[in-house]
C-alpha positions as CSV (number, residue, x, y, z in Angstrom):
1,M,2.8,-1.5,-27.0
2,K,2.0,-4.5,-27.9
3,T,4.4,-7.8,-28.0
4,R,4.1,-10.9,-30.4
5,L,4.2,-13.8,-29.1
6,M,3.8,-17.7,-31.2
7,I,2.3,-19.6,-29.0
8,V,1.5,-23.6,-30.9
9,V,-1.6,-24.7,-28.5
10,A,-2.1,-28.7,-28.4
11,V,-5.9,-29.1,-28.0
12,A,-6.4,-32.9,-26.2
13,A,-9.0,-34.3,-24.7
14,M,-8.5,-33.9,-20.8
15,A,-4.8,-34.1,-21.2
16,V,-2.5,-32.5,-23.3
17,A,-1.4,-35.1,-25.9
18,C,-1.3,-35.2,-29.4
19,H,-4.0,-37.4,-31.9
20,D,-6.0,-36.6,-34.4
21,G,-8.4,-33.8,-34.3
22,G,-11.1,-32.4,-36.0
23,E,-10.2,-32.6,-39.7
24,G,-8.9,-29.5,-41.9
25,P,-9.4,-29.2,-45.6
26,G,-7.5,-32.0,-46.9
27,G,-9.1,-34.7,-44.5
28,G,-6.5,-34.2,-41.8
29,P,-6.6,-33.1,-38.1
30,E,-6.4,-29.4,-37.9
31,E,-3.7,-28.0,-35.6
32,L,-4.3,-24.7,-33.6
33,R,-1.8,-22.2,-33.6
34,L,-2.0,-19.0,-31.2
35,T,-0.2,-15.3,-31.6
36,G,-0.2,-13.6,-28.4
37,A,0.0,-9.7,-27.7
38,V,0.8,-8.7,-24.3
39,K,-0.8,-5.0,-23.6
40,G,1.8,-2.6,-22.7
41,E,5.3,-2.8,-21.4
42,V,6.6,-6.2,-20.8
43,V,9.8,-6.8,-19.1
44,A,12.4,-9.0,-21.4
45,R,15.1,-11.2,-20.6
46,G,17.9,-11.8,-23.2
47,A,15.8,-9.9,-25.3
48,A,15.2,-6.2,-26.1
49,A,13.0,-4.7,-23.5
50,G,9.0,-4.5,-24.4
51,E,9.3,-6.8,-27.2
52,V,8.6,-10.4,-26.2
53,I,8.0,-12.7,-22.3
54,A,11.4,-13.0,-21.5
55,A,13.0,-16.7,-22.3
56,G,12.1,-19.8,-19.9
57,E,8.7,-17.7,-18.3
58,V,6.1,-20.4,-18.9
59,V,2.7,-20.0,-19.1
60,H,-0.1,-22.6,-18.7
61,A,-3.2,-22.5,-20.8
62,W,-6.7,-24.2,-19.8
63,V,-9.1,-25.0,-23.2
64,D,-12.5,-25.5,-23.1
65,E,-15.5,-26.7,-25.8
66,A,-17.4,-23.6,-26.5
67,V,-20.4,-25.0,-26.1
68,N,-19.9,-27.0,-23.5
69,P,-17.5,-25.0,-21.0
70,A,-17.3,-28.1,-18.9
71,V,-15.6,-30.2,-20.8
72,A,-12.0,-29.8,-20.6
73,H,-9.6,-30.3,-23.6
74,V,-6.0,-29.3,-22.8
75,K,-5.7,-28.7,-19.0
76,A,-2.7,-26.7,-17.3
77,W,-0.8,-27.3,-20.2
78,R,2.7,-25.8,-19.9
79,L,4.3,-23.1,-22.6
80,E,7.6,-22.2,-21.9
81,A,8.8,-18.7,-23.6
82,D,11.9,-18.8,-25.8
83,G,12.9,-14.8,-25.4
84,N,12.3,-14.0,-29.3
85,G,8.5,-14.2,-29.4
86,G,7.9,-17.8,-29.2
87,L,6.0,-20.2,-26.6
88,D,7.1,-24.1,-27.0
89,G,4.5,-26.8,-26.1
90,T,2.8,-29.8,-27.1
91,T,1.6,-29.4,-30.8
92,C,-2.3,-30.7,-30.9
93,Y,-5.4,-30.2,-32.3
94,F,-8.7,-29.0,-32.7
95,P,-11.5,-31.5,-30.8
96,E,-12.9,-34.5,-33.4
97,N,-16.1,-33.1,-32.8
98,G,-15.3,-30.5,-34.2
99,N,-16.7,-27.9,-31.5
100,D,-15.2,-24.2,-31.6
101,V,-12.7,-24.1,-28.2
102,N,-12.8,-21.2,-25.4
103,I,-8.9,-20.1,-23.9
104,Y,-7.7,-18.9,-21.4
105,A,-4.2,-18.6,-20.8
106,M,-1.9,-16.8,-17.3
107,H,1.5,-16.3,-16.4
108,G,2.4,-15.7,-12.9
109,N,4.6,-16.4,-9.7
110,F,1.9,-18.7,-8.8
111,N,2.8,-20.4,-4.9
112,Y,1.6,-23.3,-6.2
113,V,3.0,-26.3,-8.7
114,I,1.0,-26.6,-11.7
115,E,0.8,-30.4,-13.0
116,E,0.7,-30.1,-16.5
117,G,-2.7,-32.3,-17.7
118,V,-4.1,-32.6,-14.8
119,M,-4.9,-29.6,-12.4
120,G,-8.3,-28.2,-13.3
121,F,-8.9,-24.2,-14.1
122,P,-7.9,-22.8,-10.3
123,A,-10.8,-20.7,-8.5
124,M,-7.8,-19.1,-6.5
125,L,-3.9,-19.2,-6.6
126,Y,-1.7,-17.1,-4.2
127,C,0.6,-14.6,-6.8
128,E,3.7,-13.1,-5.5
129,V,6.0,-10.7,-6.5
130,E,9.9,-10.3,-5.8
131,R,10.9,-8.2,-3.5
132,M,14.6,-7.4,-5.1
133,Q,14.0,-5.7,-8.1
134,A,17.3,-3.8,-8.8
135,G,20.1,-4.9,-11.0
136,E,19.9,-7.7,-13.1
137,I,18.5,-10.3,-11.1
138,G,15.3,-7.4,-10.4
139,V,15.2,-7.9,-14.3
140,A,14.4,-11.7,-14.0
141,N,12.2,-10.8,-10.8
142,R,10.0,-8.4,-12.9
143,A,9.6,-10.7,-15.4
144,K,8.6,-13.7,-12.9
145,S,6.3,-11.5,-11.3
146,D,4.3,-9.7,-13.8
147,L,0.6,-11.3,-13.6
148,L,-0.9,-12.1,-17.0
149,F,-4.2,-13.1,-18.0
150,A,-5.6,-13.5,-21.7
151,I,-9.2,-15.0,-22.5
152,E,-10.0,-15.9,-26.5
153,R,-13.5,-17.4,-26.5
154,G,-15.7,-19.2,-29.4
155,V,-12.5,-19.9,-31.4
156,S,-13.0,-22.3,-34.7
157,R,-11.5,-23.5,-37.4
158,G,-10.7,-21.4,-40.4
159,R,-9.9,-24.5,-42.5
160,E,-6.6,-22.7,-43.9
161,S,-5.4,-24.9,-46.8
162,D,-2.3,-25.8,-44.7
163,G,-4.3,-27.4,-42.0
164,V,-3.6,-24.9,-39.8
165,T,-6.2,-22.1,-37.8
166,T,-4.0,-19.4,-36.4
167,R,-5.8,-17.0,-33.2
168,E,-4.0,-14.2,-31.2
169,L,-4.7,-13.8,-27.4
170,T,-4.7,-10.9,-25.9
171,F,-2.8,-10.8,-22.6
172,Y,-3.4,-7.8,-20.2
173,H,-1.5,-7.1,-17.1
174,L,-3.5,-7.6,-13.3
175,L,-0.9,-6.4,-10.8
176,S,0.4,-2.4,-10.7
177,K,3.4,-0.7,-11.5
178,V,5.4,1.6,-9.7
179,E,8.2,3.9,-11.1
180,V,11.2,6.3,-9.0
181,A,13.3,9.0,-10.6
182,L,15.2,11.1,-8.1
183,K,17.0,14.7,-8.5
184,A,19.3,15.7,-5.4
185,S,19.3,18.7,-4.0
186,D,22.1,20.5,-3.8
187,E,22.6,19.7,0.3
188,V,22.5,16.1,-0.7
189,G,24.7,16.4,-4.0
190,D,25.9,13.3,-4.8
191,L,23.0,10.0,-4.9
192,T,25.8,7.1,-5.2
193,G,24.9,4.2,-2.7
194,A,21.2,5.5,-2.3
195,V,18.6,2.7,-1.7
196,V,15.3,3.1,-3.5
197,S,12.2,0.8,-1.9
198,V,8.9,1.2,-2.8
199,G,6.8,-0.2,0.8
200,G,3.6,0.1,2.1
201,T,2.6,-2.8,-0.5
202,V,2.5,-6.6,0.6
203,N,4.3,-9.4,-1.7
204,R,1.3,-11.9,-2.0
205,G,-1.9,-11.5,-3.3
206,Y,-5.1,-13.6,-4.3
207,F,-5.4,-14.3,-8.3
208,M,-9.2,-15.8,-8.8
209,P,-9.4,-16.2,-12.5
210,D,-12.8,-15.5,-13.8
211,K,-13.6,-17.6,-17.4
212,E,-16.6,-14.9,-17.3
213,A,-14.7,-11.5,-17.2
214,V,-14.5,-9.2,-19.7
215,M,-11.1,-8.2,-20.2
216,E,-11.2,-4.8,-21.6
217,N,-13.5,-3.9,-18.4
218,A,-10.5,-2.7,-16.5
219,A,-13.0,-3.2,-13.4
220,E,-13.8,-6.6,-14.0
221,R,-9.8,-7.1,-14.4
222,G,-9.5,-5.7,-11.0
223,K,-12.0,-8.2,-9.3
224,M,-9.5,-11.1,-9.7
225,I,-6.8,-9.7,-7.8
226,A,-6.5,-9.0,-3.9
227,P,-4.2,-8.1,-1.6
228,D,-3.0,-10.7,0.8
229,G,-2.0,-8.6,4.1
230,S,0.0,-11.0,6.0
231,S,2.7,-10.4,3.4
232,I,4.4,-6.8,3.9
233,G,7.5,-6.3,2.9
234,L,9.8,-3.8,1.2
235,I,10.5,-3.8,-2.8
236,T,14.0,-2.7,-3.4
237,I,14.5,-1.4,-6.8
238,D,16.9,0.2,-9.2
239,T,18.2,3.3,-8.3
240,R,17.7,5.9,-11.0
241,V,18.9,9.8,-11.0
242,T,18.3,12.7,-13.3
243,G,19.5,16.0,-13.3
244,N,16.1,17.1,-15.3
245,F,13.0,15.5,-14.9
246,D,11.8,16.7,-17.9
247,G,12.1,14.5,-20.9
248,N,13.9,11.7,-18.2
249,T,12.8,8.4,-19.2
250,E,15.2,5.9,-17.0
251,Y,12.9,5.1,-14.1
252,G,13.5,2.2,-11.2
253,E,11.0,0.1,-11.4
254,A,8.7,-2.1,-9.1
255,I,5.8,-4.1,-9.3
256,A,3.6,-4.6,-6.9
257,V,-0.2,-6.2,-5.7
258,P,-2.6,-3.9,-6.0
259,G,-5.4,-2.8,-3.4
260,T,-2.9,-1.3,-1.1
261,G,-1.1,2.0,-0.4
262,L,2.3,2.7,-1.0
263,F,5.4,4.9,0.6
264,I,8.9,5.6,-1.4
265,R,11.6,5.0,1.2
266,V,15.7,6.1,0.0
267,D,18.1,4.9,2.3
268,L,21.3,6.9,1.7
269,K,24.8,6.4,2.0
270,D,25.3,8.4,5.3
271,G,22.5,6.2,6.8
272,K,19.8,8.7,7.0
273,V,16.2,7.1,5.8
274,L,14.2,9.2,4.0
275,F,10.5,8.4,3.3
276,Y,7.9,10.0,0.9
277,Y,4.1,8.6,1.4
278,S,1.3,8.6,-0.9
279,N,-2.1,8.7,-0.5
280,V,-3.2,6.3,-3.2
281,T,-4.6,2.8,-3.5
282,L,-2.8,1.0,-6.4
283,E,-4.9,-0.3,-8.7
284,S,-5.1,-3.2,-10.8
285,G,-3.2,-2.9,-14.4
286,K,-2.2,1.2,-13.7
287,K,1.2,2.6,-13.4
288,Y,2.5,4.9,-10.8
289,R,5.1,7.6,-11.9
290,Y,6.9,9.4,-9.0
291,N,9.6,12.2,-9.6
292,I,11.2,12.9,-6.3
293,Y,13.7,15.8,-5.3
294,V,16.0,14.5,-2.5
295,G,16.7,16.9,0.1
296,K,19.0,16.9,3.5
297,E,15.6,16.0,5.4
298,R,13.2,14.5,3.3
299,L,11.6,13.5,0.1
300,E,9.7,16.3,-1.7
301,L,7.0,15.2,-4.5
302,V,7.9,17.1,-7.4
303,S,5.2,15.5,-10.0
304,T,3.7,12.3,-10.6
305,S,1.4,10.9,-12.7
306,I,-1.1,7.8,-13.1
307,S,-1.5,6.0,-16.2
308,A,-3.3,2.9,-18.0
309,W,-0.3,0.2,-17.8
310,E,-1.5,-0.9,-20.7
311,T,-2.0,2.1,-22.9
312,G,0.8,4.4,-21.1
313,T,-2.1,7.5,-21.6
314,S,-2.9,9.5,-18.2
315,D,-5.7,8.5,-16.4
316,G,-6.6,9.7,-13.6
317,G,-4.1,12.6,-13.2
318,E,-1.9,13.3,-9.8
319,A,-1.3,10.7,-7.4
320,G,-1.8,11.4,-4.0
321,M,-0.6,14.9,-4.7
322,M,1.0,15.9,-1.0
323,R,1.6,19.4,-0.4
324,Q,4.6,20.4,1.4
325,V,4.3,23.1,4.2
326,D,7.5,23.8,5.8
327,L,6.5,25.7,9.9
328,S,9.8,27.6,9.8
329,S,9.1,30.0,7.6
330,G,7.2,31.5,10.4
331,G,3.3,32.3,10.9
332,N,0.3,30.2,11.9
333,Y,-0.5,27.4,9.5
334,T,-3.9,26.7,8.4
335,I,-4.9,23.4,6.2
336,A,-8.8,24.7,5.6
337,D,-9.4,21.1,3.3
338,D,-9.2,17.4,2.9
339,G,-6.0,17.5,0.9
340,V,-3.0,15.5,1.7
341,Y,0.6,17.7,3.4
342,C,3.4,17.2,4.5
343,V,4.3,19.2,7.7
344,S,8.1,19.7,8.5
345,G,10.5,22.4,10.2
346,E,10.4,24.0,13.7
347,S,7.9,26.6,15.0
348,K,8.1,28.5,17.8
349,Y,5.3,31.0,18.4
350,Y,2.7,29.7,16.5
351,S,0.2,26.6,15.9
352,L,-1.1,24.3,12.8
353,I,-4.7,25.1,12.5
354,I,-6.7,21.8,10.9
355,K,-10.4,22.6,9.8
356,G,-11.3,19.6,7.6
357,S,-10.4,15.9,7.4
358,P,-7.1,16.2,5.6
359,T,-4.4,13.5,5.8
360,V,-1.3,15.0,7.6
361,Y,2.1,13.4,7.4
362,L,4.3,15.1,10.5
363,V,7.8,14.5,9.3
364,D,10.1,15.4,12.7
365,A,8.5,18.2,12.8
366,T,8.9,20.7,16.6
367,I,5.8,23.0,16.8
368,E,6.1,25.3,20.3
369,G,2.6,27.1,20.5
370,W,3.3,30.4,22.8
371,Y,-0.3,30.7,24.2
372,V,-1.7,28.6,21.9
373,S,-2.2,24.8,21.3
374,S,0.7,23.5,18.5
375,I,-2.0,21.5,16.7
376,Q,-5.3,23.2,17.3
377,V,-8.4,21.1,15.3
378,S,-10.9,23.2,14.7
379,S,-13.1,20.9,12.4
380,G,-13.1,17.9,10.7
381,N,-11.8,14.3,11.2
382,P,-8.1,14.5,10.2
383,V,-5.7,11.6,10.7
384,I,-2.3,12.4,11.6
385,V,0.7,10.3,10.2
386,L,3.9,10.4,12.0
387,V,6.8,10.2,10.1
388,G,10.8,10.4,12.4
389,T,10.2,12.3,15.6
390,N,8.1,15.1,16.6
391,R,7.6,17.5,19.3
392,L,4.6,19.3,20.0
393,T,5.1,22.0,23.3
394,G,2.2,23.8,24.4
395,R,2.8,27.1,26.7
396,G,0.9,28.6,29.1
397,Y,-2.9,26.8,29.8
398,Y,-2.4,25.2,26.3
399,S,-2.7,21.7,24.8
400,G,-0.1,20.2,22.8
401,L,-2.4,18.9,20.4
402,Y,-5.9,19.9,21.4
403,Y,-9.0,19.0,18.8
404,K,-12.7,20.4,19.5
405,P,-15.7,18.9,20.6
406,G,-17.6,16.8,17.4
407,C,-14.4,16.6,15.7
408,K,-12.2,13.3,15.8
409,V,-8.3,12.9,15.7
410,T,-6.4,9.7,14.3
411,L,-2.9,9.3,15.3
412,R,-0.8,6.7,12.9
413,G,2.4,5.5,11.7
414,E,5.8,4.6,12.3
415,G,7.3,7.6,14.2
416,K,7.1,9.2,17.3
417,L,4.9,12.1,19.0
418,I,6.3,13.6,21.8
419,A,3.7,15.9,23.4
420,E,3.8,18.3,26.5
421,S,2.1,21.1,27.9
422,V,3.1,23.5,30.6
423,G,-0.3,24.2,31.8
424,G,-2.9,21.9,29.8
425,T,-2.4,18.4,28.6
426,G,-0.2,16.7,26.2
427,I,-2.8,15.9,24.0
428,G,-6.7,16.8,24.8
429,S,-8.4,19.7,26.4
430,Y,-7.4,22.6,28.0
431,M,-8.8,25.3,30.2
432,D,-12.8,25.4,29.8
433,H,-12.0,24.2,26.5
434,S,-13.1,20.7,26.6
435,A,-11.4,17.9,23.4
436,G,-13.3,15.6,20.9
437,D,-12.5,12.1,20.1
438,L,-9.2,10.2,20.1
439,V,-8.1,7.4,17.9
440,I,-4.2,5.9,18.3
441,E,-3.5,2.8,15.8
442,S,0.2,3.3,15.7
443,G,3.1,4.6,16.5
444,T,5.3,5.6,19.5
445,I,3.3,8.5,22.0
446,E,4.8,10.1,24.9
447,A,2.2,12.5,26.5
448,T,2.7,14.6,29.4
449,G,0.6,16.8,31.0
450,G,0.6,20.3,32.6
451,L,3.6,20.5,35.1
452,G,3.0,22.0,39.2
453,D,-0.9,21.6,40.8
454,Q,-2.7,21.7,37.2
455,G,-4.9,18.9,37.7
456,N,-4.0,17.7,34.2
457,A,-4.2,14.3,31.9
458,G,-0.9,13.4,29.9
459,I,-3.7,12.2,27.0
460,G,-7.6,13.5,27.5
461,G,-9.5,15.9,30.0
462,S,-7.6,19.3,31.9
463,S,-8.2,21.0,35.5
464,N,-11.6,22.2,34.4
465,A,-12.4,20.9,30.9
466,G,-13.6,16.8,29.9
467,C,-12.8,15.0,26.5
468,G,-14.5,12.3,24.7
469,S,-13.7,9.1,23.6
470,I,-10.0,7.9,23.9
471,T,-9.4,4.5,21.3
472,I,-6.3,3.1,21.5
473,T,-5.8,-0.1,19.3
474,G,-1.8,-0.2,18.4
475,G,1.3,1.5,19.0
476,K,3.1,1.9,22.1
477,V,1.8,4.5,24.5
478,T,3.3,6.4,27.6
479,A,1.2,9.5,29.6
480,R,1.9,11.0,32.5
481,G,-0.8,13.2,34.3
482,S,-0.7,16.2,37.1
483,D,-1.4,16.7,40.4
484,G,-4.4,14.0,40.9
485,A,-5.3,13.7,37.0
486,A,-5.1,10.3,35.1
487,A,-2.4,9.8,32.9
488,I,-4.7,8.6,30.4
489,G,-8.6,9.8,30.1
490,A,-10.0,12.0,33.2
491,G,-8.4,15.6,34.4
492,K,-9.1,16.6,37.7
493,N,-12.0,18.0,36.9
494,G,-12.4,17.3,33.5
495,P,-14.1,13.7,32.9
496,C,-13.3,11.5,29.9
497,S,-16.5,9.7,28.7
498,S,-14.5,6.3,27.7
499,I,-11.5,4.3,27.3
500,V,-10.8,1.4,24.9
501,L,-7.6,-0.4,24.2
502,E,-6.6,-3.0,22.1
503,N,-3.4,-4.2,21.1
504,C,-1.4,-1.8,22.9
505,E,1.3,-1.3,25.3
506,I,0.9,1.5,27.8
507,H,3.0,2.9,30.5
508,V,1.7,5.2,32.7
509,P,3.1,5.7,36.4
510,G,0.1,4.5,38.4
511,D,-0.7,5.9,42.1
512,G,2.7,4.6,43.6
513,K,1.6,1.5,45.2
514,G,1.0,-0.4,42.4
515,G,-2.8,0.9,41.6
516,L,-3.2,1.6,37.5
517,S,-6.9,2.5,37.7
518,G,-6.3,5.9,39.4
519,A,-4.5,8.8,39.9
520,N,-2.3,8.9,36.7
521,G,-3.1,5.8,35.7
522,I,-5.8,5.0,33.2
523,V,-9.6,6.7,34.3
524,A,-12.9,7.3,32.7
525,G,-16.4,6.8,32.4
526,S,-15.9,3.3,30.9
527,V,-12.6,1.4,30.1
528,V,-12.7,-2.2,28.0
529,P,-11.1,-4.1,28.8
530,D,-11.4,-4.4,32.9
531,L,-7.8,-3.4,33.9
532,G,-8.3,-5.8,36.5
533,D,-8.7,-8.8,34.9
534,G,-5.9,-10.2,33.5
535,E,-7.3,-12.9,31.3
536,E,-9.7,-10.1,29.3
537,M,-6.3,-8.3,29.0
538,R,-4.8,-10.4,27.5
539,E,-7.6,-11.8,24.8
540,K,-7.5,-8.1,23.8
541,G,-3.8,-8.0,23.4
542,V,-3.8,-5.4,26.2
543,R,-0.2,-4.6,28.2
544,V,-0.4,-2.0,31.0
545,E,2.8,-1.5,33.0
546,G,3.8,1.0,35.7
547,I,6.5,3.4,35.1
């Protein structure tokens, strides 16, 4: 949808001011006016949605001579939307020398005071999106947050009879749009009081306007915006509930900074918090639509799409479609591709088998393998994302989580993993079966090696089988070994090649005498940082304590 904007542009030498310009057909100055069209939907305030830029929103424009862009005729010219299609600003004219002009115009929630007539064309600006995007204030905040940019080159005097030249600017959206609709399960029933948020995104980006950009090219537009990773926070949106997704047009909306991931959070009125995690990376100028089924224990994705924001046409198909796996149905479940899975439910006697490099969201799952590892990675390099509290228990000599040599498992997320075994490691190898490599990036991990005199580490090697590298770069890890094994690293007769720690909190029992680098401590062929070097530990952000 295009939005018509009447813009009166003042072109003045080095500042915004009216004076005689290039002559019009009657010998007087030639006035320049612009009409604007915004590609896509524009959130309006004080007018019908999708028709105009909201009243009170400000556009800033810079005008250069086309033959010499270094010559600025207008600096940071301030134009204010009237809510009816107009932008009000000083009326001025073409340059006196009659040269054509290039026009660059932008709208956004900039974290900078742009002084009219003074500020040159910016190399970079911080742009922000408001975190509250629900209710009436949310409508205003989305209008405020929407980052728009337009370029019109080689604008010449048209010499119309009335001494006015009219040209059109086309503005493009540079941020991303997320839309969410909910449908309640019979168990949940009423979603009154539910609060919907969009997370995984950031609230501030770097806007780097490029005078040379081809605005019709989405890739070039995308290069002008990058996320500021230090500004992570939830965006609250309107709660939109439907009984039928087919034909539904009511969605809660969020404007978000591209270049980040995405999750959807629903806080129910009873205090329960549910999540849906998508594996998309938001792109500039794209619209992401999610139809979410709200169950008693989790959110399920019914359908989703990616489209170009400016046209609304399909562009990219499904947005990180996540396949749902309910382990309560019984039997082993095998993941044999690189897709995205949500694994939940309770399973006894069976195993989750992974062959490939998928992203697996473990959501309040309980898996008790009976003479089989609860999760067994046979090949590939999967990423396991922890949501809620998850428990893995290996019976017999099997591990809670096992991964073959040549495999690498990455654990991350905001949830917890409790992994234990009767006769193997909580996480790692088990009798005669060495393990591969492990990376822990975040989350809360509690791992206990086999009971009795088995000599199994909490994380790492078993009584007679070793493991590859263990890298912990974040999170809180509590581990216990048995019968002389390390808490993290080598088993009693199962070596561990290396351990690297950074920005993490580790709790291990130690040897009972204050030592944390021996039995029930941290042991490997090499350990970085040196556990005996307090300064190096502080530099690496590592804290190791006894329990």
